[in-house]
N, C-alpha and C positions, 0 to 999 in steps of 0.2 A: 504493500499499498504503498510505502515512506518513498520509493521509488515512483509510483503513478502520479504521484498531488508533486513529486520533484518534477515531473518531466511536463506538468502542466505547469509550472510556477505558479503553486498553489500555498497561500501561505498558510503557517500552522496552524491559526486562530480562526481560518475560512472553514476546517473539517475537523470531521469525529469519526470514527470506527466503530461499529458497529456490527453483532453476530447473530447470523440471522442458521434459521435450518437447526432449533434444539425442538427434541422428539418428545414428545407430552408432556409430560413433569419431570423429568431427567432433566438435571442441571447440565448447561453448557457453556462455555466462554461468555463470559460479559465484559462493556455491557452489550444486552438486549438490543436490536435494532429498532424493535416494537415498542423500546422505552425510551427509546432516543429522540426518536421523531415528537411526541410530543415536547418533551425537555427543550427542542429547538424554537418549536412552534412558542413557548413561551419567554423566548428568550427574543423574540420579536423575529422569527425568521421565517418569510412566508412564500420564497423558492428554493427549490432542494433539486441538487442534483446527484442521482446515485450510480456508484459505479461499483459493480462486483466483481473485483479481479481474479477470484477464485471461481464464482460460478458464472459460467457463460456463455454456453447452447449447448450443456450436457442435461441441463435438469429441468424440469416441467416445477418443481419447486421454486427456480428461481423468478419463472416468471407469473406464478402464482402468491406465491411472498411478496416480491419485490414491485413489481409493474402491477400488479392491484391489487393485492390487499395493503401495501405497504401507504399507496396512493389513495385508497380510502381513508384509512387511517390519520395520514396528515392534511388531509382537508378536512377529516371531520373534528380533528383538534385546531382549525382555523386558519390552516396553511391553507395556499393556494394554486402552488404547482408544483408536479414533481416530474422529473425528468425520471424516471422510476420506467415510462413507457419507451426509456433506448433500450432497453435491455429485449423488448419482442419486437421489436425494431431492428436491431443487430440479429437476434435469431429467424428472425422472419426474411433476413437477408442469405442466411447460409444456404450454400448448393445443396440440392437435393443429396442426402446420403452423407454432408459433410460436418463430424463431426469432432468436438474438443473435449480433451479430459478433462474431469472435475482433480485436483489435488488436495480439496480439504474432504471431502466426504467420502465418497462410496471405498476408494479404492487404489491406492499410493502405485505409482510406476506401472500403471497394466495398458498393455496396447490397444490404442482405440477396434472398436469392433471393427471386424469385416461390414461394409456394409451392401454387397453383393445383394443379399437378401430385400434389402428396399428397392434398390434400384432395380431389382430382376422382377421384383412382387408388384403390380398396380394396384391389387387390392390392400395392402400394407400401408399404416400411415406410420410406423415409429419401428424404429429397430432397435435392439439392443443385445445383450451379452448373460451367459449363466454361466455356473461350472461345477461338477459333482461334486458333492458331498460325501466325505467319506467321516468326517468327524460328529460320531454319536454328540457332542457338546457342541457345536457348531448349528447342528439340526434341532437343537433344544432351544438355543439362542435365538431371543426376539428379536435381537438388531441383527439378527443374518436373514434376512427375506427370500423365501426360497419360491422358486419361480417352478410352476407345471403347465406342462406341455402338452401341446396335441400329436397329430402325427406329423404332421408337415413344420412340426418348429414350432410354429405358434405359441403365443402364450395365452393358459387356457384361464391361469388366475394367480397371484404373485399375494402371498404370507407371510406372515411374524410365527405363526405357530408352523410347528414339525407336519407337512403333508408334502407327498402322500404315506401316512400314517401307515408304517409295517405291523396290520394286523396278525402277522402268526409269527413277532417275533427279527433277530437279525436284523443286519445292517441296514441304516438309513438308502433309500436309491430315491435321491432327490437330487434338485439343481439349486444351486445358492445365486442369486439374482447379482449382477454385477451392475451397478449404478450409475450406466453410459447409454445414451440413444444416440441415434440419427431418424433425423423427423423432415417428412416431408413440407417443405416451405408451404403449401397450402391448408395440412393439418395446423400447423402453428401459429395459422391468423383463425382458422375456426376453434383452436383449444380456448381462449381466453372466452368466450360466448358458451362454452358448454357449463351446465349445470353439476357442482361437485356430487360426486354418488355416495351413497348411504354404507358403501363399503370402504371407500375414501376415506370415510372419517369414523369409521371405525378400528382400522389398519391402518390408520396414516401414513397410508402408501398412496401419491398422486397420480401411479400410470395407472392404480382400477377404477380411476376417470376416464381412462381413453377406453379399457372393457365394456364398461359398464354402457357407455355410447355407442359399442359394436364397431370399435374400431380395431383393426388388428394388428399386433406386434409379433413381428418378424423374429426370433430370435436366436443366436447363432450360439453353439455350443464351445466353450472355452476349452482347449486339454490343456491348458498349460495353468503352472500356480499360480493361484492371487495372491496378493500381498496381505499384511493386516485393512481391517476396514477403519476407518474412523467415525465411530455415531455416538460416543460417550468421551465426557473427557478422559477416565479409565486407560479409553482406544488412546488417544493423544497421547497419553503419556508416554506406554505404550511402545508407539511408533518416534515417538521422540529419543527414544533411546536406540533404538535400532539406528537413527541417523545421525546418534552422535558419535 
C-alpha cells in the first residue's frame, strides 16, 4: 500500500488503510474497512477513492464488499461519492479468461487456473479451480471450502461442511476449492444486479450466488500441492513464519 500511495504522490494524511473480508465473527486484521468509512464521514470527508491492491479481479467479494456495500455504507453515513465502483469497472475491462491471483486471502504462490474451460464453454460464466483433499483435518475444517463437481467438471455446490460425506467410512474423497476465478466480462456486468441467495448468506460463500441464479462454474482440478490458505489471523501467522 505504501508503494501505491508513493507512486500516486498521495500525502500520508490523505489516506487510511482498512481490511475487508473477515469471515463472520472470526476476528481479522484491524481496522475494518466498514468501521473506517463512518469515521471518515465524521471527519468531514465527502468523496472517497478506494484502492484494493490485494484484491483486483479474482474475488467476487471485492465487487460485493467494496464496490457495492462500502459505497452504500459511506453514502448512508453522509458521504457523497465513492470511487469503489472503479473496482467493478476494472474487473469489467478484463478480457475473457483473464485472472489475477489474490495474494492476500485464499492461497499463496498458486499458479493461475487454466482458463481453457471458460474459453471453450459458451455456457459457463465463471471458471475456478480445486484440489483433492487427502487430510481429514482439512476436510473437517470450515475454513477449507469444499467443492462438489458434476460429470462435466462443473461446480454443483460449495460448502464449509465436509461434503461429500463418506457414509461408509474411509478417507474423504473431496475437493478443496481454490479461491481464484476467471470471469466472462458480460457476467461481471450482470453480477451486481443479482439478488443474494439464502445459501450464500448461510455459508458466507459469494460463489453460491452464481449457482443460485443458474450460472455455470467450470472447474479445473489442480494436481500440484496447494500452499497454506490465509483465512484467519492464526493462518496469517503460520504463513508469515514460512516466509521469514
